[in-house]
C-alpha positions in Angstrom: 19.7 -9.9 -21.2 17.8 -11.8 -23.9 14.7 -10.1 -25.2 14.1 -8.0 -22.0 13.5 -4.4 -22.7 16.2 -2.2 -21.0 13.4 -0.1 -19.5 12.9 -3.0 -17.0 16.6 -3.3 -15.9 17.3 -2.0 -12.4 20.5 0.0 -11.6 23.2 -2.3 -10.2 22.8 -1.2 -6.6 19.0 -1.9 -6.7 19.0 -5.4 -8.3 17.5 -8.2 -6.3 19.5 -10.8 -4.4 17.9 -14.1 -5.6 19.2 -15.9 -2.5 18.5 -13.3 0.3 19.8 -14.1 3.7 17.5 -16.1 6.0 16.4 -13.7 8.7 13.5 -13.2 11.1 10.4 -12.2 9.2 7.9 -9.4 10.0 5.8 -9.9 13.2 2.7 -12.2 13.0 -0.2 -10.7 15.0 -3.4 -12.5 15.9 -6.5 -10.3 15.4 -9.0 -12.7 17.0 -9.7 -10.2 19.7 -11.1 -7.8 17.1 -14.2 -10.0 16.7 -15.8 -8.3 19.7 -14.1 -4.9 19.3 -15.9 -1.6 18.5 -14.2 1.8 19.0 -17.4 3.1 20.7 -17.6 0.1 23.1 -15.7 1.2 26.2 -15.8 -2.2 27.9 -14.5 -4.1 24.9 -11.9 -1.4 24.2 -10.4 -1.8 27.7 -10.2 -5.6 27.6 -6.8 -7.2 28.3 -6.9 -8.8 24.9 -7.4 -5.5 23.1 -4.7 -3.8 25.2 -2.3 -6.5 24.3 -3.2 -6.2 20.6 -2.8 -2.5 20.7 0.7 -2.9 22.2 1.7 -5.5 19.7 0.6 -3.4 16.8 2.3 -0.3 18.1 5.6 -2.2 18.5 5.3 -3.6 15.0 4.5 -0.2 13.4 7.5 1.4 15.2 10.1 -1.3 14.7 9.1 -2.7 11.3 6.3 -0.6 9.7 4.9 -4.1 8.6 3.2 -7.0 10.2 1.2 -10.1 9.1 -2.3 -10.5 10.4 -4.0 -13.8 11.1 -7.7 -14.4 12.2 -8.7 -11.2 10.4 -12.3 -12.3 9.8 -12.2 -12.1 6.0 -13.5 -15.4 4.5 -10.7 -17.3 2.7 -13.2 -18.0 -0.1 -13.4 -14.3 -1.0 -9.7 -14.0 -1.5 -9.6 -17.2 -3.5 -12.5 -16.2 -5.7 -10.9 -12.8 -6.5 -7.5 -14.5 -7.2 -9.2 -17.0 -9.5 -11.1 -14.3 -11.4 -7.9 -12.2 -11.6 -6.0 -15.0 -13.2 -8.7 -15.5 -15.7 -8.6 -11.8 -16.6 -4.8 -11.6 -16.9 -4.8 -14.8 -19.0 -6.7 -12.9 -21.8 -5.0 -11.4 -24.9 -3.6 -8.0 -24.4 -6.1 -6.5 -26.9 -8.9 -7.8 -24.7 -7.4 -6.4 -21.5 -6.8 -3.0 -23.2 -10.6 -2.6 -23.6 -10.6 -1.5 -19.9 -7.2 0.2 -20.0 -6.6 3.2 -17.7 -5.4 6.5 -19.0 -4.6 9.9 -17.4 -8.3 10.8 -17.4 -9.8 7.5 -16.4 -7.5 6.1 -13.7 -9.2 2.8 -12.5 -8.6 -0.1 -14.9 -5.9 -2.2 -16.5 -2.4 -1.1 -17.3 1.0 -2.7 -17.9 3.5 0.1 -18.0 3.8 1.3 -14.4 7.2 2.9 -13.4 8.6 2.9 -9.9 11.6 5.2 -9.3 11.6 5.7 -13.1 12.3 2.0 -13.9 9.5 0.0 -15.5 8.0 -2.7 -13.3 7.7 -6.3 -14.5 4.0 -6.6 -13.9 0.5 -5.8 -15.1 -2.2 -4.5 -12.8 -5.9 -3.8 -12.5 -7.2 -1.1 -10.2 -10.7 -0.4 -8.9 -11.9 2.2 -6.4 -13.9 1.6 -3.3 -16.0 4.7 -3.5 -17.7 5.3 -6.9 -17.1 7.9 -8.1 -13.9 8.7 -6.2 -13.5 12.5 -6.2 -10.1 13.9 -6.9 -8.6 17.2 -8.0 -8.9 17.9 -11.8 -5.7 19.8 -11.8 -2.3 19.7 -9.9 -2.1 23.5 -9.6 -2.5 24.6 -6.0 -4.8 27.5 -6.9 -7.3 25.4 -9.0 -10.1 23.8 -7.0 -12.0 21.9 -9.7 -12.7 18.1 -9.2 -13.4 15.1 -11.3 -14.8 11.7 -10.4 -12.9 8.5 -11.1 -15.3 5.6 -12.0 -14.7 1.9 -12.0 -14.5 -0.4 -15.0 -15.1 -3.4 -12.7 -17.1 -4.3 -9.6 -16.2 -2.9 -6.2 -14.6 -4.9 -3.3 -14.6 -3.1 0.0 -12.8 -5.2 2.7 -13.8 -4.3 6.2 -11.0 -4.2 8.8 -10.9 -2.0 11.9 -7.2 -1.5 12.2 -7.1 2.3 12.3 -8.8 2.3 15.7 -6.0 0.0 17.1 -3.3 2.1 15.6 -4.8 5.3 17.0 -4.9 3.7 20.5 -1.3 2.5 20.2 -0.3 6.2 19.7 -2.2 7.2 22.8 -5.2 8.6 20.9 -8.9 7.9 21.1 -9.9 4.8 19.0 -12.0 7.0 16.7 -9.4 9.7 16.2 -8.9 8.9 12.5 -12.6 8.4 11.6 -13.0 12.0 10.4 -10.4 11.5 7.7 -12.2 8.7 5.9 -15.7 9.9 5.2 -15.2 10.4 1.4 -12.0 8.3 1.1 -10.0 7.7 -2.0 -9.1 4.1 -1.2 -8.7 1.6 -4.0 -7.9 -2.1 -4.6 -5.2 -3.2 -7.0 -4.7 -6.7 -8.5 -1.0 -7.2 -9.4 0.0 -9.9 -11.8 3.7 -10.7 -12.0 4.4 -12.9 -15.0 7.5 -15.2 -15.2 10.6 -13.1 -15.9 13.6 -14.5 -17.9 16.0 -12.1 -15.9 14.8 -12.1 -12.3 18.3 -11.0 -11.2 18.0 -7.7 -13.2 14.3 -6.7 -13.0 11.8 -6.2 -10.2 8.1 -6.8 -10.1 7.9 -3.4 -8.4 10.9 -1.4 -7.5 11.7 -0.1 -4.0 9.1 2.3 -2.7 7.1 3.4 0.3 3.3 3.5 0.2 1.9 7.0 0.0 -1.5 6.4 1.7 -2.5 5.7 5.3 -2.5 1.9 5.5 -2.0 -1.0 3.0 -3.7 -4.4 3.5 -2.2 -7.0 1.2 -3.4 -10.5 0.3 -1.0 -12.6 -1.7 -0.8 -16.1 -3.2 1.7 -18.8 -2.1 4.6 -17.6 -4.3 7.2 -15.6 -2.3 8.1 -12.2 -3.7 7.6 -9.4 -1.2 10.7 -8.0 0.4 10.8 -5.5 3.2 13.8 -3.3 4.1 14.5 -4.1 7.7 15.0 -0.8 9.7 17.6 -2.2 12.1 20.3 -2.9 9.5 18.9 -2.0 6.1 18.8 -5.7 5.0 16.2 -6.8 2.5 14.0 -9.5 4.2 11.9 -11.9 2.1 8.4 -12.1 3.6 7.4 -15.8 3.4 3.7 -16.2 2.5 1.6 -17.6 5.4 -1.7 -19.2 4.4 -4.7 -17.0 5.0 -2.9 -14.0 6.4 -2.9 -10.4 5.4 0.2 -8.2 5.3 -0.4 -4.8 6.9 2.0 -1.9 6.4 2.1 1.7 7.5 2.0 4.3 4.8 3.4 7.8 4.5 0.2 9.5 5.9 0.5 7.6 9.2 4.2 8.5 9.3 3.2 12.2 9.0 0.2 12.0 11.3 2.4 10.3 14.0 5.2 12.8 13.4 7.5 9.9 12.7 6.6 7.9 15.8 5.8 5.2 13.2 7.6 4.9 9.9 6.6 3.9 6.4 9.2 1.4 5.2 10.7 0.6 1.8 9.6 -2.6 0.2 9.7 -4.2 -3.3 8.6 -7.3 -5.2 10.9 -9.8 -6.7 9.9 -11.9 -9.8 10.3 -15.5 -10.6 11.7 -17.2 -13.8 9.2 -20.1 -13.7 6.0 -19.0 -11.9 3.7 -16.1 -12.0 2.4 -14.4 -8.8 -0.7 -12.6 -7.8 -1.0 -10.0 -5.0 -4.0 -7.9 -4.0 -3.3 -4.7 -2.0 -6.1 -2.6 -0.5 -4.8 1.0 -0.2 -6.7 2.9 2.6 -6.6 6.6 1.8 -8.4 9.8 3.0 -10.6 12.2 1.0 -8.9 14.4 -1.6 -9.5 17.6 0.4 -7.5 16.3 3.4 -4.6 18.5 4.5 -2.1 15.9 5.8 0.0 17.2 8.7 1.3 16.0 12.1 -1.5 15.7 14.6 -1.5 18.4 17.3 -1.8 15.8 20.1 1.5 14.2 19.0 3.5 17.4 18.7 4.8 20.0 21.3 7.8 22.3 21.8 10.1 19.3 22.4 8.7 17.4 19.4 7.7 20.1 16.8 6.0 19.1 13.5 8.4 17.5 11.1 6.3 18.1 8.0 4.4 21.0 6.5 0.8 20.4 5.5 0.1 19.1 2.1 -3.1 18.4 0.1 -3.7 14.7 -0.3 -5.7 14.9 -3.5 -3.0 16.9 -5.3 -0.3 14.5 -4.0 -2.4 11.5 -5.1 -3.0 12.7 -8.7 0.6 13.7 -9.1 1.8 10.2 -8.0 -0.8 8.5 -10.3 0.2 10.6 -13.3 3.9 9.8 -12.8 3.2 6.1 -13.0 2.5 6.3 -16.7 5.9 7.4 -18.0 9.5 7.7 -17.1 10.2 11.2 -15.8 13.4 13.3 -16.0 13.0 14.1 -12.3 12.2 12.1 -9.2 8.4 11.9 -8.8 6.8 13.6 -5.8 7.9 12.1 -2.5 6.8 12.6 1.1 10.3 13.9 2.0 9.6 16.9 -0.2 7.3 18.2 2.6 9.7 17.5 5.4 10.6 20.7 7.4 
């Protein structure tokens, strides 16, 4: 194992296969039709191109929980600039990076000790919120209602994609059905840096997990690393980077809202012994006061709710706190609320 801290070593059954089987990758979806799309514009919403896009996205969310998006309208220069500045930041000495280090009171910022499934990830990250301040519960206790504001230690970066309207329509809902859930959203951006690892067969950049929010939009460089667990056979599929695309994946909140019509899918990041890797996910998440539960329109006596309601803010703060240290018990998971 060389000098690698045992805290990074994955259990045998979860170690990466450095030569994963070649398999079909996640669907690639062209969002060009979105250029003229507005949820309030009935004519545009009913165009054949939009209907086709809605059907494609619905199929991808159901069968994979993931897809790649091309022609998304975000300038490539913006991603390249953020990636360039991120590399400059991570290149600094640890002492310099620790000047903006996050802690349990001040969550946005730098840290290098994240745990996933109680195994330390081979990476360092920088988080910043979209809303400033981002209001969250001050306590995890259900009967305590105090709130605190998370503030950034770096500039904001709010990307503007209109995917939730398409996902709503693919579920047979009005395009604006989810709008009410994102007025005071708790969304944030993360910059992941995966340094070269001397034991890529034993460690992971981030261990297997599902995203807890509504939707994740991921930009990545040209170094492969993301693996998705294919629903059809449980095989880990390496997602090959495609220039100027975003990876979109369903989070646990959409899984609950849709009453499991759509699934959040396990994924992980492999590391490389020679090259470092940068990825930039945008986590789209509702306000802290949201009670997440299956939508009434998607449940009935034949398809009763599969989850009991839970408070998003308490869930978010619990998950954030568990990232700091290895716990003796499994951290909070969406399945804990399954009926």
